[in-house]
C-alpha positions as CSV (number, residue, x, y, z in Angstrom):
1,M,22.6,86.3,-125.3
2,G,22.0,87.0,-121.5
3,T,20.9,84.8,-119.2
4,L,17.2,83.3,-119.1
5,A,15.6,81.4,-116.2
6,A,14.1,78.5,-117.2
7,T,10.4,79.9,-116.9
8,E,11.5,82.8,-118.9
9,A,12.9,80.6,-121.8
10,A,10.0,78.7,-121.8
11,L,7.8,81.7,-122.2
12,V,9.5,83.0,-125.0
13,E,10.1,79.5,-127.0
14,G,6.8,79.2,-127.5
15,I,6.0,82.3,-129.7
16,E,4.9,81.3,-132.9
17,A,6.6,83.4,-135.7
18,A,4.5,82.1,-138.3
19,Q,1.1,82.8,-137.0
20,M,2.2,86.6,-136.2
21,L,3.3,86.8,-139.9
22,A,0.0,85.4,-141.0
23,N,-1.8,87.7,-139.2
24,V,0.0,90.8,-140.5
25,E,-0.4,89.3,-144.0
26,Q,-4.1,89.4,-143.3
27,W,-4.8,92.7,-141.7
28,C,-2.8,94.5,-144.0
29,A,-4.8,93.5,-146.9
30,I,-7.6,95.3,-145.4
31,N,-7.4,99.1,-146.2
32,T,-7.9,101.1,-142.9
33,G,-7.4,104.6,-143.5
34,T,-8.9,106.4,-140.6
35,R,-11.9,107.5,-142.9
36,N,-12.5,104.1,-144.4
37,I,-15.3,103.5,-141.9
38,A,-16.0,100.3,-143.6
39,G,-12.6,99.0,-143.7
40,L,-12.0,99.6,-140.1
41,A,-15.1,97.8,-139.1
42,R,-13.8,94.4,-140.9
43,Q,-10.5,94.8,-139.4
44,A,-11.8,95.5,-135.8
45,A,-14.2,92.5,-136.4
46,L,-11.0,90.4,-137.4
47,L,-9.2,91.7,-134.4
48,A,-12.1,91.0,-131.5
49,D,-12.0,87.3,-133.2
50,A,-7.8,87.2,-133.2
51,F,-8.0,89.0,-129.1
52,A,-10.8,86.3,-128.3
53,A,-8.2,83.8,-127.7
54,L,-6.7,85.7,-124.4
55,P,-9.0,85.3,-121.5
56,G,-11.1,88.4,-120.7
57,E,-14.0,90.1,-122.2
58,V,-13.5,91.6,-126.1
59,R,-15.6,94.5,-126.8
60,L,-16.0,97.2,-129.6
61,A,-16.4,100.9,-127.9
62,E,-17.9,103.6,-129.9
63,P,-15.9,106.6,-131.0
64,A,-16.2,109.7,-129.0
65,P,-17.8,112.8,-131.0
66,V,-15.5,114.8,-133.1
67,E,-15.9,118.3,-134.3
68,A,-13.8,119.6,-137.2
69,I,-14.1,123.1,-139.0
70,A,-14.7,122.6,-142.8
71,A,-13.3,125.2,-145.5
72,D,-16.6,127.6,-145.1
73,G,-15.9,128.0,-141.4
74,R,-18.9,125.7,-140.3
75,A,-18.2,123.0,-137.4
76,V,-19.0,119.6,-138.7
77,Q,-18.9,116.0,-137.0
78,I,-16.4,113.7,-138.2
79,E,-17.5,110.1,-138.4
80,H,-14.8,107.6,-137.2
81,G,-14.7,103.6,-136.5
82,A,-15.4,101.6,-133.8
83,H,-12.3,100.9,-131.1
84,M,-11.1,97.5,-129.9
85,V,-11.1,97.0,-126.2
86,L,-9.9,93.4,-124.3
87,S,-10.2,93.7,-120.5
88,V,-8.6,90.7,-118.3
89,R,-8.6,90.3,-114.9
90,P,-10.0,93.6,-114.2
91,D,-10.2,93.0,-110.3
92,A,-6.3,92.3,-110.1
93,P,-4.7,94.8,-107.8
94,R,-2.1,95.6,-110.5
95,R,-3.2,95.6,-114.0
96,Y,-1.3,97.6,-117.3
97,L,-2.4,99.0,-120.7
98,L,-0.9,97.7,-123.6
99,T,-2.4,100.3,-126.9
100,G,-2.1,100.1,-130.5
101,H,-4.0,101.3,-133.5
102,M,-5.6,99.7,-136.4
103,D,-5.8,102.5,-138.7
104,T,-3.2,103.7,-141.4
105,V,-2.4,107.1,-142.9
106,Y,-3.6,105.3,-146.6
107,P,-7.1,106.3,-147.8
108,A,-9.0,103.6,-149.8
109,D,-8.2,105.4,-153.1
110,H,-4.6,105.5,-152.2
111,P,-2.1,103.6,-154.9
112,F,-0.4,101.6,-152.2
113,Q,-2.2,99.0,-151.1
114,T,-0.8,95.5,-151.7
115,L,2.1,93.7,-150.0
116,T,5.5,93.2,-151.3
117,W,8.3,91.1,-150.1
118,L,11.4,93.4,-150.8
119,D,13.7,90.7,-149.7
120,A,13.4,87.4,-147.7
121,G,13.1,89.2,-144.5
122,T,11.8,92.5,-145.3
123,L,7.9,92.9,-145.8
124,G,6.8,96.2,-147.8
125,G,3.2,97.0,-147.6
126,P,0.8,99.7,-146.3
127,G,0.4,98.9,-142.1
128,T,3.2,96.7,-142.0
129,A,5.4,98.4,-139.5
130,D,2.7,101.7,-138.5
131,M,1.0,99.1,-137.1
132,K,-0.3,96.3,-137.6
133,G,2.9,94.5,-137.4
134,G,2.7,96.0,-133.6
135,I,-0.8,94.4,-133.2
136,A,0.3,91.3,-133.8
137,V,3.2,91.5,-131.0
138,I,0.8,92.5,-128.6
139,L,-1.3,89.5,-129.4
140,A,1.6,87.0,-129.0
141,A,3.2,88.5,-126.1
142,L,0.0,88.2,-124.2
143,K,-0.2,84.8,-125.4
144,A,3.2,84.1,-124.2
145,F,2.5,86.1,-120.9
146,E,-0.6,83.9,-120.2
147,T,2.1,80.9,-119.8
148,S,4.0,82.4,-117.1
149,P,2.9,81.9,-113.3
150,Q,3.3,85.5,-112.8
151,S,0.0,86.3,-115.0
152,A,-2.8,84.8,-112.5
153,G,-2.0,87.8,-110.2
154,V,-2.4,90.5,-112.7
155,G,-4.5,92.1,-115.1
156,Y,-4.4,94.3,-118.1
157,D,-6.4,96.1,-120.8
158,V,-5.4,96.2,-124.4
159,L,-6.7,99.3,-126.5
160,I,-6.6,99.2,-130.4
161,N,-8.1,102.6,-131.7
162,S,-9.3,103.6,-135.0
163,D,-7.9,107.1,-135.1
164,E,-4.5,107.5,-133.9
165,E,-3.2,108.7,-137.2
166,T,-5.5,111.9,-136.9
167,G,-4.6,112.4,-133.3
168,S,-7.0,109.7,-131.3
169,L,-9.4,112.8,-130.7
170,A,-12.2,110.2,-130.9
171,S,-10.3,107.8,-128.5
172,A,-9.1,110.1,-126.4
173,P,-11.4,109.6,-123.4
174,L,-11.2,106.1,-123.9
175,I,-7.7,105.7,-123.6
176,A,-7.7,108.4,-120.2
177,E,-10.4,105.8,-118.9
178,L,-8.3,102.7,-119.4
179,A,-4.9,104.2,-118.2
180,R,-6.2,105.3,-114.9
181,G,-4.7,103.6,-112.1
182,K,-2.5,101.5,-114.2
183,A,1.0,100.4,-113.3
184,A,2.5,100.9,-116.5
185,A,1.7,101.1,-120.2
186,L,3.2,99.6,-123.2
187,T,2.4,101.2,-126.6
188,Y,3.5,99.5,-130.0
189,E,4.4,101.8,-132.6
190,P,7.2,100.6,-134.7
191,S,10.7,101.2,-133.3
192,A,12.2,104.9,-133.9
193,L,14.9,103.6,-136.0
194,P,15.3,100.3,-138.0
195,D,17.8,98.8,-135.5
196,G,15.4,98.7,-132.5
197,T,15.8,101.9,-131.1
198,L,12.9,103.4,-128.7
199,A,11.7,106.7,-128.7
200,G,12.0,108.3,-125.0
201,A,10.9,111.6,-124.7
202,R,8.5,113.3,-127.1
203,G,7.2,116.6,-127.7
204,G,3.7,117.6,-127.8
205,S,1.1,118.4,-130.9
206,G,-1.9,120.5,-131.4
207,N,-3.9,121.5,-134.2
208,Y,-6.0,124.7,-134.8
209,S,-8.4,126.1,-136.9
210,A,-8.6,129.6,-137.3
211,I,-11.7,131.3,-138.9
212,V,-11.5,134.4,-140.2
213,T,-14.4,136.6,-140.9
214,G,-14.2,140.0,-142.8
215,R,-16.7,141.8,-144.8
216,S,-17.3,141.4,-148.8
217,A,-17.1,144.1,-151.1
218,H,-16.3,144.5,-154.9
219,A,-12.9,144.3,-155.9
220,G,-13.5,147.1,-158.6
221,R,-15.8,149.3,-157.1
222,N,-15.7,149.9,-153.6
223,P,-13.0,147.6,-152.1
224,Q,-12.5,149.9,-149.5
225,D,-15.7,149.0,-147.6
226,G,-14.6,145.2,-147.6
227,R,-12.4,143.5,-145.0
228,N,-10.1,140.9,-146.4
229,A,-10.1,137.6,-144.6
230,V,-7.6,136.0,-146.7
231,V,-5.2,138.8,-146.1
232,A,-5.9,138.8,-142.5
233,A,-5.3,134.9,-142.4
234,A,-2.0,135.7,-144.2
235,D,-0.7,138.0,-141.6
236,L,-1.8,135.8,-138.6
237,A,0.1,133.1,-140.4
238,L,3.2,135.3,-140.4
239,G,2.5,136.3,-136.8
240,L,2.3,132.4,-135.8
241,K,5.7,131.4,-137.6
242,A,7.1,134.5,-136.0
243,L,6.5,132.9,-132.5
244,S,8.2,129.6,-133.3
245,G,12.0,128.8,-131.5
246,D,13.3,128.1,-128.3
247,G,11.1,124.7,-128.0
248,L,8.5,125.7,-130.0
249,A,7.8,124.9,-133.8
250,I,4.8,126.4,-135.5
251,N,3.5,125.6,-138.9
252,P,0.8,127.3,-141.0
253,A,-0.3,124.7,-143.1
254,R,-3.3,125.6,-145.2
255,I,-5.5,128.6,-145.8
256,D,-8.8,127.9,-147.2
257,G,-11.1,130.8,-148.2
258,G,-11.9,133.5,-150.8
259,S,-14.6,133.2,-154.3
260,A,-14.3,134.9,-157.4
261,N,-11.2,137.5,-158.1
262,N,-13.6,140.2,-158.1
263,V,-14.8,139.8,-154.4
264,V,-12.9,140.8,-151.4
265,P,-13.2,137.8,-149.3
266,D,-15.1,137.7,-146.2
267,H,-14.2,134.4,-144.7
268,A,-10.8,132.5,-144.6
269,V,-9.6,129.4,-142.4
270,L,-6.3,129.0,-141.4
271,R,-5.1,125.5,-140.4
272,F,-2.0,125.0,-138.2
273,N,-0.1,122.7,-136.0
274,I,2.1,123.6,-133.0
275,R,4.7,121.3,-131.6
276,P,5.7,122.5,-127.7
277,R,9.0,120.3,-126.5
278,G,8.0,120.7,-122.8
279,E,4.7,122.2,-120.7
280,E,6.7,125.5,-120.6
281,D,6.6,126.1,-124.3
282,A,2.9,125.0,-124.3
283,A,2.4,127.7,-121.7
284,R,4.4,130.5,-123.9
285,F,2.1,130.1,-126.8
286,A,-1.0,129.9,-124.8
287,A,0.2,133.4,-123.3
288,A,1.2,134.6,-126.7
289,I,-1.8,133.4,-129.0
290,G,-4.4,135.5,-127.4
291,P,-2.6,138.9,-128.1
292,L,-1.8,137.8,-131.3
293,L,-5.1,136.8,-132.6
294,R,-6.5,140.4,-131.2
295,E,-3.4,142.5,-132.9
296,V,-4.6,140.8,-136.5
297,E,-8.4,141.6,-135.8
298,L,-7.6,145.2,-135.0
299,A,-5.0,145.7,-137.9
300,H,-7.6,144.3,-140.3
301,E,-11.0,144.7,-138.8
302,V,-12.1,141.5,-139.1
303,R,-13.1,139.1,-136.1
304,I,-11.1,135.6,-135.6
305,H,-12.3,132.3,-133.7
306,L,-10.1,129.9,-132.7
307,H,-11.0,125.9,-132.7
308,G,-9.0,123.2,-131.7
309,G,-6.0,122.3,-128.9
310,I,-3.1,120.3,-128.0
311,S,-4.2,116.9,-128.4
312,R,-0.8,115.1,-127.6
313,P,0.8,117.1,-124.4
314,P,4.4,116.9,-124.3
315,K,5.7,113.8,-122.8
316,P,9.1,114.2,-120.7
317,L,11.2,111.2,-119.3
318,T,10.3,110.9,-115.7
319,P,12.2,109.1,-113.2
320,E,9.1,106.3,-113.2
321,A,9.8,106.1,-117.1
322,E,13.0,105.9,-117.1
323,Q,12.6,102.6,-114.6
324,L,10.5,101.3,-117.2
325,F,12.9,101.9,-120.0
326,E,15.8,100.2,-117.9
327,L,13.6,97.3,-117.7
328,V,13.1,96.9,-120.9
329,R,16.8,97.4,-121.7
330,S,17.7,94.5,-118.8
331,C,14.9,92.5,-120.9
332,G,16.6,93.0,-124.0
333,A,19.8,92.0,-122.8
334,A,18.8,88.6,-122.0
335,L,17.0,88.3,-124.8
336,G,20.3,89.5,-126.9
337,Q,18.6,92.3,-127.9
338,A,20.5,95.8,-127.5
339,I,18.0,98.3,-126.8
340,R,18.7,102.1,-126.3
341,W,16.3,104.9,-126.6
342,Q,16.6,108.7,-128.2
343,S,14.2,111.7,-128.2
344,S,11.8,112.3,-130.9
345,G,9.9,115.0,-132.3
346,G,6.9,112.2,-133.4
347,V,3.9,112.1,-131.1
348,C,1.5,109.0,-130.2
349,D,-1.0,107.9,-127.8
350,G,2.0,107.6,-125.4
351,N,2.1,111.1,-124.7
352,N,-1.3,110.8,-123.9
353,I,-1.0,107.8,-121.5
354,A,2.3,109.7,-120.0
355,A,0.1,112.9,-119.2
356,L,-1.8,111.1,-116.8
357,G,1.0,110.1,-114.7
358,V,1.5,106.4,-116.0
359,P,5.0,105.3,-116.9
360,V,4.8,104.1,-120.6
361,V,7.1,103.1,-123.0
362,D,5.6,103.7,-126.7
363,T,7.8,101.8,-129.5
364,M,7.8,98.5,-128.6
365,G,6.4,97.0,-132.1
366,V,8.4,95.8,-134.9
367,R,11.3,97.4,-136.2
368,G,10.7,98.5,-139.8
369,G,11.0,102.1,-141.5
370,A,9.7,104.6,-144.3
371,I,6.2,104.7,-142.6
372,H,3.4,107.2,-143.6
373,S,5.0,106.6,-147.2
374,P,4.6,103.9,-150.1
375,Q,8.0,102.5,-148.9
376,E,6.8,101.1,-145.4
377,Y,8.4,98.3,-144.8
378,M,8.6,95.9,-141.8
379,I,11.7,93.6,-140.8
380,V,9.9,90.1,-140.4
381,P,12.3,88.8,-137.8
382,S,11.6,91.3,-135.5
383,L,7.9,89.9,-134.9
384,A,9.1,87.2,-132.9
385,E,11.9,89.2,-131.1
386,R,9.8,91.9,-130.2
387,A,6.9,89.5,-128.9
388,A,9.7,87.9,-126.9
389,L,10.6,91.2,-125.1
390,S,7.2,92.2,-124.2
391,A,6.4,88.8,-122.7
392,L,9.6,89.3,-120.8
393,V,8.9,92.6,-119.7
394,L,5.4,91.4,-118.6
395,H,6.8,88.9,-117.0
396,R,9.3,90.5,-115.1
397,L,6.9,93.5,-113.9
398,S,4.7,91.1,-112.6
399,G,7.4,89.7,-110.0
400,G,9.0,87.1,-112.5
401,E,13.0,86.4,-112.1
């Protein structure tokens, strides 16, 4: 272990690991799949009570409206849960943003619903790593930070949103509002690797629905009068796949459409995801998609309407972000934790925060693994480890030793 000042040692010694674990066990017992509005409401109420232990104001913020495309091509509104926000010392001249999410990828009818001890130090269960363990880290770290003499001179906002797993479309305006003017941000996704490695630079992500409108006809009597929307959608999928490469990955994921086998289908919806590594790759997609759509429209005599966009901009490792990562590394060294980072193909709310010019480290949560699967697990000692790391980072960010 490196050297801690007396104030710093006192800061981390008060972290209550048992209470952190109890919080995770209570929270993970509630199903909070992104579409489980009742479960999210229960979780939000528990989080509001827990974070009320900190100074400041807790509120539940309404989700922004989100429109999606149904299988028949209609635009429909998608319901989301409320987001929890804590604001502490809002008038302080130097303020931070800490973010997490309460939703998981497991819907209410998913078979993975219970906690299981895999061994004495490993707890399996939905949301243990991603990221109710991370929320417990936020709460414990801030409680510890509030005992620092540096805390009185700074402020912070905490956002726990309800829709991160589906792209944060219902919380993106709130993220932008809370990130504005912040000196730094910490996001509590689980570590990129079970050894605690952080995610550094990230690519971006965008989700799209291409609504194809053709013309129906009898498949036997007069197929020549029809314009097959499913075939056009398939051709578009192949064209999109051909755009992949050199920093841009495109995944045509699903085609909805058609009706009876003896009817030329007059509608289809192609859903696809893009992953630009950098801004230049996103710009290349933007320049190519219009001509490709027109080419398919002309070839199949159909109309295509594109819905969606990039919800997670690419997140490069800027000099300001590197400085924050180095601070995290030095705090880890002082605590005997070896911290390193690497690029990641995944995306999270850290992408949105970084796009606003705020330096962010977005994998400050627990060590664990197998997220988004029934094998998800959390390494239990990492609860206190990561809380100590965050408390020390906040202390030194605020002018401490």
